[in-house]
C-alpha positions as CSV (number, residue, x, y, z in Angstrom):
1,M,104.4,97.1,-11.4
2,T,107.5,95.5,-10.0
3,V,108.1,94.6,-6.4
4,G,110.7,97.4,-6.2
5,T,108.2,99.9,-7.4
6,K,105.6,98.8,-4.9
7,M,108.2,98.9,-2.0
8,H,109.2,102.4,-2.9
9,Q,105.6,103.5,-3.1
10,T,105.0,101.9,0.4
11,L,108.0,103.8,1.7
12,N,106.6,107.1,0.3
13,S,103.3,106.4,2.0
14,I,104.9,105.6,5.3
15,S,106.9,108.8,5.1
16,S,103.9,110.8,4.3
17,A,101.9,109.3,7.2
18,K,104.8,109.9,9.6
19,T,105.0,113.6,8.5
20,Q,101.2,114.0,9.0
21,L,101.4,112.5,12.5
22,K,104.3,114.9,13.4
23,T,102.2,117.8,12.2
24,F,99.2,116.6,14.3
25,A,101.5,116.4,17.3
26,L,102.7,120.0,16.8
27,E,99.2,121.3,16.2
28,S,97.4,119.5,19.0
29,Q,96.7,121.3,22.3
30,D,95.9,118.1,24.1
31,Q,99.0,116.7,25.7
32,N,97.8,113.1,25.6
33,A,97.1,113.4,21.9
34,K,100.4,115.1,21.3
35,Q,102.2,112.3,23.0
36,Q,100.2,109.6,21.1
37,F,100.9,111.3,17.7
38,S,104.6,111.5,18.5
39,N,104.7,107.9,19.6
40,L,103.0,106.8,16.4
41,A,105.3,108.9,14.3
42,N,108.3,107.2,16.0
43,Q,106.9,103.8,15.3
44,L,106.5,104.7,11.6
45,E,110.1,105.9,11.7
46,S,111.2,102.5,12.9
47,I,109.1,100.8,10.2
48,E,110.5,103.1,7.6
49,Q,114.1,102.4,8.5
50,S,113.5,98.6,8.5
51,L,111.8,98.7,5.1
52,T,114.5,100.9,3.7
53,G,117.1,98.4,4.8
54,R,115.0,95.7,3.0
55,V,114.7,97.7,-0.1
56,N,118.5,98.3,-0.2
57,Y,119.1,94.6,0.2
58,I,116.7,93.7,-2.6
59,E,118.2,96.3,-4.9
60,Q,121.7,94.8,-4.2
61,Q,120.4,91.3,-5.0
62,E,118.2,92.3,-7.9
63,P,119.6,95.4,-9.6
64,Q,116.6,95.6,-12.0
65,Y,114.5,96.9,-9.0
66,K,116.6,100.1,-9.1
67,V,114.6,101.1,-12.1
68,Y,112.1,103.0,-9.8
69,Q,114.9,105.3,-8.6
70,Q,116.0,105.9,-12.1
71,Q,112.5,106.8,-13.2
72,Q,112.2,109.3,-10.3
73,Q,115.4,111.0,-11.2
74,Q,114.3,111.3,-14.8
75,Q,111.1,113.0,-13.8
76,Q,112.9,115.7,-11.9
């Protein structure tokens, strides 16, 4: 497994966790929990953006890491 593939998998995991936290925030009746879930989702959003920037940089420097995106497109 290449670094590019691992980074894309990490991005997918972060995105999934962020979505789950947003769902928890919407479903929670406790205002403190709702706020905490929203804050955590926002933190993951920031991490996701930073990591996406890093992935884009790596793919520009090392085009072979774009293979992961090509595999994903072929599967669809």
